[in-house]
C-alpha positions as CSV (number, residue, x, y, z in Angstrom):
1,M,20.7,-5.9,3.2
2,R,18.5,-3.5,1.9
3,F,14.6,-2.8,2.5
4,L,11.4,-1.7,1.1
5,V,9.0,0.8,3.1
6,A,5.7,0.1,2.1
7,G,2.1,0.7,3.3
8,W,-1.4,1.7,2.2
9,F,0.1,5.0,0.3
10,S,1.8,2.6,-1.8
11,F,-1.3,1.6,-3.7
12,E,-3.3,2.8,-6.5
13,E,-6.1,1.9,-5.2
14,V,-6.1,3.2,-2.0
15,V,-6.1,7.0,-1.2
16,A,-3.5,6.7,2.3
17,T,-3.6,9.6,5.2
18,I,-1.0,12.1,6.0
19,G,-0.8,10.0,9.3
20,D,0.9,7.1,7.5
21,E,3.2,9.0,5.9
22,L,4.3,10.6,8.9
23,G,4.5,7.1,9.9
24,V,7.0,6.5,7.1
25,D,9.2,9.4,8.2
26,V,9.6,8.2,11.5
27,V,10.8,4.7,9.7
28,T,13.0,5.6,7.0
29,G,14.9,7.7,9.8
30,W,15.6,4.4,12.0
31,L,16.8,2.7,8.9
32,T,18.8,6.0,8.1
33,E,20.4,6.2,11.8
34,L,21.4,2.2,12.0
35,G,23.2,2.8,7.8
36,V,20.8,0.6,6.3
37,D,19.9,0.9,2.3
38,F,15.8,1.2,1.6
39,D,13.5,2.6,-0.7
40,V,9.8,3.8,-0.1
41,A,7.3,2.1,-2.5
42,W,5.2,4.9,-3.4
43,A,1.7,4.6,-5.2
44,P,2.3,6.0,-8.7
45,Y,-0.3,8.7,-8.4
46,L,2.0,10.0,-6.3
47,Q,4.7,10.0,-8.5
48,R,7.3,9.8,-5.3
49,G,9.1,6.7,-6.1
50,P,9.1,3.3,-7.4
51,N,5.8,1.1,-8.1
52,W,6.5,-1.9,-6.1
53,R,4.6,-3.8,-8.6
54,D,7.7,-2.6,-11.0
55,V,10.3,-3.6,-8.3
56,E,12.8,-6.7,-8.8
57,A,11.4,-8.3,-6.0
58,G,14.7,-10.5,-5.2
59,R,16.6,-7.0,-4.7
60,Y,14.8,-6.6,-1.0
61,T,15.9,-8.6,1.9
62,H,13.1,-7.1,3.6
63,V,9.9,-5.8,3.6
64,V,7.9,-3.0,6.2
65,F,4.4,-2.2,6.1
66,V,3.7,0.7,7.8
67,G,0.7,2.5,9.1
68,G,-2.8,1.6,8.6
69,P,-5.1,-1.4,8.9
70,L,-3.4,-5.4,8.7
71,M,-6.7,-7.3,7.3
72,D,-7.9,-9.9,5.2
73,T,-7.5,-8.1,1.8
74,P,-6.5,-9.1,-1.7
75,L,-3.7,-6.1,-1.8
76,L,-2.0,-7.6,1.6
77,H,-2.0,-11.2,-0.3
78,E,-0.7,-9.5,-3.1
79,L,2.4,-7.4,-1.5
80,A,3.1,-10.7,0.6
81,H,3.0,-13.3,-2.4
82,V,5.4,-10.5,-4.8
83,F,8.0,-10.7,-1.5
84,A,7.7,-14.1,-0.5
85,D,11.2,-14.6,0.0
86,A,11.7,-11.1,1.7
87,Q,10.9,-11.1,5.7
88,R,8.2,-9.0,6.2
89,W,7.4,-6.4,9.4
90,A,4.5,-5.0,9.8
91,V,4.8,-1.6,12.5
92,N,2.3,1.1,13.9
93,V,-0.3,-1.0,12.5
94,S,-4.4,-2.1,13.4
95,V,-4.3,-5.7,13.4
96,V,-8.4,-6.0,12.1
97,D,-7.9,-9.8,11.4
98,E,-5.5,-12.7,12.2
99,V,-5.3,-13.7,8.5
100,G,-4.1,-10.0,7.9
101,S,-1.2,-9.8,10.4
102,A,-0.1,-13.6,9.8
103,L,1.2,-12.5,6.1
104,F,4.2,-10.9,8.1
105,H,6.7,-12.3,10.2
106,R,6.7,-9.5,12.7
107,V,4.2,-7.3,13.4
108,R,4.4,-4.2,15.8
109,E,0.9,-3.3,16.4
110,R,-0.5,0.0,17.1
111,D,-4.0,-1.1,18.2
112,G,-5.9,-4.8,18.0
113,R,-4.8,-7.8,20.0
114,G,-5.6,-6.1,23.3
115,V,-2.8,-3.7,22.8
116,A,-2.5,-0.1,22.6
117,R,0.3,2.1,21.8
118,P,0.8,5.4,20.4
119,D,1.4,6.4,17.2
120,L,4.1,6.9,15.1
121,A,3.0,10.3,13.9
122,G,2.9,11.8,17.4
123,G,6.5,11.7,17.8
124,T,7.3,13.5,14.1
125,T,8.8,17.4,14.0
126,T,7.9,19.1,10.6
127,P,9.5,22.4,9.6
128,D,6.7,25.3,10.7
129,V,5.5,26.9,7.2
130,P,3.2,29.8,7.0
131,V,-0.6,29.2,6.6
132,L,-2.8,31.0,4.7
133,A,-6.5,32.4,4.6
134,V,-7.7,32.2,1.0
135,A,-11.0,34.8,0.0
136,F,-11.9,33.7,-3.5
137,A,-14.2,35.7,-5.3
138,P,-16.9,34.5,-7.8
139,A,-17.4,35.8,-11.3
140,Q,-19.1,38.9,-10.5
141,Q,-22.1,39.8,-13.0
142,E,-21.5,43.2,-12.8
143,Y,-18.2,43.2,-13.8
144,G,-18.9,41.7,-17.2
145,T,-15.8,40.6,-19.3
146,R,-13.2,42.6,-17.1
147,S,-14.2,39.8,-14.5
148,K,-11.3,37.2,-14.8
149,A,-11.9,35.4,-11.7
150,D,-12.2,32.4,-12.9
151,R,-8.8,32.1,-14.5
152,V,-7.4,34.4,-11.5
153,R,-8.8,31.1,-9.0
154,G,-7.3,28.6,-10.9
155,V,-4.0,30.6,-10.6
156,I,-3.9,30.6,-7.2
157,E,-5.2,27.0,-6.4
158,G,-2.7,25.5,-8.5
159,W,0.2,27.9,-6.5
160,L,-0.6,26.8,-3.3
161,G,-0.9,23.1,-4.7
162,A,2.5,23.5,-6.5
163,R,4.3,25.1,-3.2
164,A,2.4,22.5,-1.3
165,L,1.2,25.6,1.1
166,P,-1.4,25.1,3.5
167,W,-4.3,26.8,3.4
168,F,-7.9,27.0,4.2
169,E,-10.6,29.0,2.4
170,L,-12.4,32.2,4.1
171,D,-15.9,31.6,2.9
172,M,-17.2,35.2,3.1
173,D,-21.1,34.6,2.3
174,L,-23.9,34.6,5.1
175,Y,-25.2,31.4,4.6
176,D,-23.1,27.8,4.3
177,K,-26.6,25.5,3.7
178,P,-27.7,24.2,6.4
179,Y,-26.3,27.1,8.6
180,D,-25.6,30.6,9.0
181,R,-22.4,32.2,8.6
182,F,-21.6,35.0,11.0
183,P,-18.7,37.4,10.8
184,A,-17.3,36.4,14.0
185,Q,-16.5,32.8,12.6
186,V,-14.5,33.9,9.6
187,E,-13.1,36.9,12.1
188,A,-11.7,33.9,14.1
189,L,-9.9,32.3,10.8
190,V,-8.8,35.4,10.2
191,R,-6.5,35.8,13.2
192,R,-5.3,32.3,12.9
193,A,-3.8,32.9,9.8
194,D,-0.2,34.2,9.2
195,V,-1.0,35.7,5.5
196,V,-4.4,36.3,4.1
197,V,-4.5,36.2,0.3
198,S,-8.0,37.7,-1.0
199,M,-9.7,38.1,-4.4
200,R,-12.6,40.0,-2.2
201,L,-12.5,43.5,-0.5
202,H,-13.8,42.4,2.5
203,G,-11.4,39.6,3.1
204,L,-8.5,42.5,2.5
205,V,-10.4,44.9,5.3
206,L,-10.6,42.1,7.5
207,G,-6.7,40.7,7.6
208,L,-5.8,44.7,7.8
209,A,-8.1,44.9,10.6
210,H,-6.8,41.8,13.0
211,G,-2.9,42.8,12.1
212,V,-3.1,40.0,9.2
213,P,-0.9,40.9,6.1
214,V,-2.8,40.6,3.3
215,I,-2.2,39.7,-0.7
216,A,-5.3,41.3,-2.5
217,C,-5.7,39.9,-5.8
218,D,-7.8,42.2,-7.9
219,A,-9.1,40.0,-10.7
220,V,-10.8,42.3,-12.7
221,T,-9.3,44.0,-15.8
222,G,-8.2,47.8,-15.0
223,G,-8.8,47.1,-11.5
224,A,-12.2,47.7,-9.0
225,K,-13.2,47.6,-5.7
226,V,-10.5,45.7,-4.4
227,S,-7.7,47.9,-5.8
228,A,-10.2,51.2,-4.6
229,Q,-10.1,49.6,-1.5
230,A,-6.3,49.4,-1.4
231,D,-5.7,52.5,-2.4
232,A,-7.8,53.8,0.2
233,L,-5.8,52.0,3.3
234,G,-2.8,52.9,1.7
235,W,-2.3,49.1,1.3
236,P,0.7,48.7,-1.1
237,L,0.6,44.8,-1.3
238,R,-1.9,44.0,-4.7
239,L,-1.6,42.8,-7.2
240,T,-4.0,43.2,-10.6
241,A,-5.4,41.1,-12.9
242,G,-3.1,40.6,-15.7
243,E,-0.2,40.0,-13.1
244,I,-1.2,37.8,-10.8
245,D,0.9,34.6,-11.6
246,P,3.0,32.0,-9.8
247,A,6.1,34.3,-9.9
248,S,4.3,37.3,-8.4
249,L,2.4,35.5,-5.7
250,D,5.6,34.1,-4.6
251,A,7.6,37.6,-4.2
252,A,3.8,38.4,-2.9
253,L,4.1,36.1,0.0
254,E,8.1,36.8,0.5
255,H,7.0,40.6,0.9
256,A,4.0,39.8,3.5
257,L,6.2,37.2,5.5
258,S,9.3,39.7,5.4
259,G,8.1,41.6,8.8
260,T,8.3,45.0,7.0
261,L,5.0,45.7,6.9
262,G,4.4,46.6,10.2
263,G,3.8,50.1,9.9
264,D,1.6,49.8,6.5
265,I,-0.6,47.3,8.4
266,A,-0.8,50.2,11.0
267,E,-1.4,53.1,8.8
268,A,-4.1,50.8,7.4
269,R,-5.9,50.6,10.8
270,R,-5.3,54.1,11.2
271,R,-7.5,55.4,8.1
272,C,-10.1,52.8,8.6
273,R,-10.9,54.1,11.8
274,A,-10.4,57.3,10.7
275,G,-13.1,56.2,7.9
276,G,-15.6,54.9,10.2
277,A,-15.6,58.1,12.2
278,A,-15.8,60.7,8.7
279,A,-18.8,57.9,8.2
280,R,-20.6,58.6,11.7
281,D,-20.4,62.2,11.1
282,W,-22.1,62.4,7.6
283,F,-24.8,59.7,8.6
284,T,-25.4,61.6,11.8
285,S,-24.9,65.4,10.3
286,P,-28.6,65.7,9.4
287,F,-30.0,65.1,13.2
288,E,-28.0,68.0,14.1
289,R,-29.2,71.0,12.8
């Protein structure tokens, strides 16, 4: 007995969802518990396993289709034809029409035909991983050829993708067509991050103001306002344009998550308050004469 686990994630013509993969994790867990051999068929663009169109169909006694809709579509007909001699099961699926469901010998629908059942993804657990807020900066014209913003952004994006790190962008612009953006929106996002990665001065400032460690990335050769602000706040975790690469980002993230920067964050916040007080004194002093 050998199963081939398939789904919409198996077709190069389709982009499937995270929920589909979580369903696969549940089903393959069941097969592992039962001691049943299996392969998972992945679309070639995912590069995670065999392409079902290339395997020897006769090797598999069963094909189990996990997640998504069952409907009258050429892709499902092709799958059923290739594995005509196998027992074909479908689980955690939405039955859209009877033509699609008739291609399978056993069907446990998630919804359809008057049935509604909890999705398998709700019963899964995955390891907790840090969430990063990332503030990119454009190639600011005032720095001319010293700005390496495009290269630095490319390195950071490649690093995030290669490490499969969960992240969201901190857009610092005041206007996001067709709506205004307000500081409270950005600060709320900062507070929900475990680490801020910032090419922007205010990404650095706001991260530390809310007690979140920051990897400050100065994309200007020789350093500019991001480095100067890190100096002003006494913040040690900064990278300059020439040293920003995956290895340095790995080391910086490890440092940020080490739990050893609490004192540095407290000092940065103290300096920020003191700086604000000194600026107020400067501004108000002419009124006191």
